[in-house]
ChimeraX commands (.cxc) that place a marker at each C-alpha (Angstrom):
marker #1 position 23.98,95.08,89.44 radius 0.5
marker #1 position 26.41,93.43,87.06 radius 0.5
marker #1 position 29.82,95.04,86.81 radius 0.5
marker #1 position 31.73,94.88,83.57 radius 0.5
marker #1 position 35.50,94.93,83.77 radius 0.5
marker #1 position 37.99,96.15,81.22 radius 0.5
marker #1 position 41.75,96.17,80.92 radius 0.5
marker #1 position 43.85,99.29,80.54 radius 0.5
marker #1 position 47.55,99.52,79.72 radius 0.5
marker #1 position 49.84,101.43,82.04 radius 0.5
marker #1 position 53.54,102.03,82.12 radius 0.5
marker #1 position 55.16,100.17,85.00 radius 0.5
marker #1 position 56.07,103.51,86.58 radius 0.5
marker #1 position 52.40,104.56,86.52 radius 0.5
marker #1 position 51.30,101.29,88.08 radius 0.5
marker #1 position 53.89,101.75,90.82 radius 0.5
marker #1 position 52.63,105.29,91.48 radius 0.5
marker #1 position 49.08,103.96,91.82 radius 0.5
marker #1 position 50.27,101.25,94.18 radius 0.5
marker #1 position 52.01,103.85,96.38 radius 0.5
marker #1 position 48.89,106.06,96.45 radius 0.5
marker #1 position 46.62,103.25,97.53 radius 0.5
marker #1 position 46.08,101.95,101.02 radius 0.5
marker #1 position 46.86,98.37,101.97 radius 0.5
marker #1 position 44.24,96.08,100.47 radius 0.5
marker #1 position 42.87,98.77,98.16 radius 0.5
marker #1 position 42.43,97.74,94.51 radius 0.5
marker #1 position 43.73,99.79,91.59 radius 0.5
marker #1 position 40.09,100.40,90.63 radius 0.5
marker #1 position 39.41,101.89,94.07 radius 0.5
marker #1 position 42.54,104.07,93.90 radius 0.5
marker #1 position 41.58,105.41,90.47 radius 0.5
marker #1 position 37.99,106.11,91.58 radius 0.5
marker #1 position 39.30,108.02,94.60 radius 0.5
marker #1 position 41.61,110.09,92.39 radius 0.5
marker #1 position 38.71,110.88,90.04 radius 0.5
marker #1 position 36.53,111.95,93.00 radius 0.5
marker #1 position 39.31,114.18,94.35 radius 0.5
marker #1 position 39.82,115.76,90.92 radius 0.5
marker #1 position 36.07,116.40,90.62 radius 0.5
marker #1 position 35.94,118.03,94.06 radius 0.5
marker #1 position 39.00,120.14,93.24 radius 0.5
marker #1 position 37.43,121.25,89.95 radius 0.5
marker #1 position 34.18,122.23,91.69 radius 0.5
marker #1 position 36.11,124.07,94.39 radius 0.5
marker #1 position 38.11,126.02,91.80 radius 0.5
marker #1 position 34.92,126.85,89.92 radius 0.5
marker #1 position 33.19,128.03,93.09 radius 0.5
marker #1 position 36.19,130.19,94.04 radius 0.5
marker #1 position 36.24,131.71,90.54 radius 0.5
marker #1 position 32.51,132.52,90.81 radius 0.5
marker #1 position 33.02,134.10,94.25 radius 0.5
marker #1 position 35.89,136.18,92.91 radius 0.5
marker #1 position 34.39,137.27,89.57 radius 0.5
marker #1 position 30.64,137.39,90.09 radius 0.5
marker #1 position 28.53,140.00,91.84 radius 0.5
marker #1 position 26.12,138.69,94.44 radius 0.5
marker #1 position 23.02,140.34,95.81 radius 0.5
marker #1 position 22.15,139.49,99.43 radius 0.5
marker #1 position 18.82,137.68,99.76 radius 0.5
marker #1 position 17.56,140.42,102.07 radius 0.5
marker #1 position 17.96,142.92,99.21 radius 0.5
marker #1 position 15.74,140.93,96.83 radius 0.5
marker link #1:1,2 radius 0.2
marker link #1:2,3 radius 0.2
marker link #1:3,4 radius 0.2
marker link #1:4,5 radius 0.2
marker link #1:5,6 radius 0.2
marker link #1:6,7 radius 0.2
marker link #1:7,8 radius 0.2
marker link #1:8,9 radius 0.2
marker link #1:9,10 radius 0.2
marker link #1:10,11 radius 0.2
marker link #1:11,12 radius 0.2
marker link #1:12,13 radius 0.2
marker link #1:13,14 radius 0.2
marker link #1:14,15 radius 0.2
marker link #1:15,16 radius 0.2
marker link #1:16,17 radius 0.2
marker link #1:17,18 radius 0.2
marker link #1:18,19 radius 0.2
marker link #1:19,20 radius 0.2
marker link #1:20,21 radius 0.2
marker link #1:21,22 radius 0.2
marker link #1:22,23 radius 0.2
marker link #1:23,24 radius 0.2
marker link #1:24,25 radius 0.2
marker link #1:25,26 radius 0.2
marker link #1:26,27 radius 0.2
marker link #1:27,28 radius 0.2
marker link #1:28,29 radius 0.2
marker link #1:29,30 radius 0.2
marker link #1:30,31 radius 0.2
marker link #1:31,32 radius 0.2
marker link #1:32,33 radius 0.2
marker link #1:33,34 radius 0.2
marker link #1:34,35 radius 0.2
marker link #1:35,36 radius 0.2
marker link #1:36,37 radius 0.2
marker link #1:37,38 radius 0.2
marker link #1:38,39 radius 0.2
marker link #1:39,40 radius 0.2
marker link #1:40,41 radius 0.2
marker link #1:41,42 radius 0.2
marker link #1:42,43 radius 0.2
marker link #1:43,44 radius 0.2
marker link #1:44,45 radius 0.2
marker link #1:45,46 radius 0.2
marker link #1:46,47 radius 0.2
marker link #1:47,48 radius 0.2
marker link #1:48,49 radius 0.2
marker link #1:49,50 radius 0.2
marker link #1:50,51 radius 0.2
marker link #1:51,52 radius 0.2
marker link #1:52,53 radius 0.2
marker link #1:53,54 radius 0.2
marker link #1:54,55 radius 0.2
marker link #1:55,56 radius 0.2
marker link #1:56,57 radius 0.2
marker link #1:57,58 radius 0.2
marker link #1:58,59 radius 0.2
marker link #1:59,60 radius 0.2
marker link #1:60,61 radius 0.2
marker link #1:61,62 radius 0.2
marker link #1:62,63 radius 0.2
view
């Protein structure tokens, strides 16, 4: 699989924040992917919790 790279502009402060979040040897690309995955998991978790709170469930045994 061929990977295409692109360049994005960041403020120096943002780049420094990314550097601090990453582990030794981890690329900025890897750090950003990890942050995106965490955000996706958090979004799904919040959605699931909202469904559990607001929706009415019928036990399978009652169907």
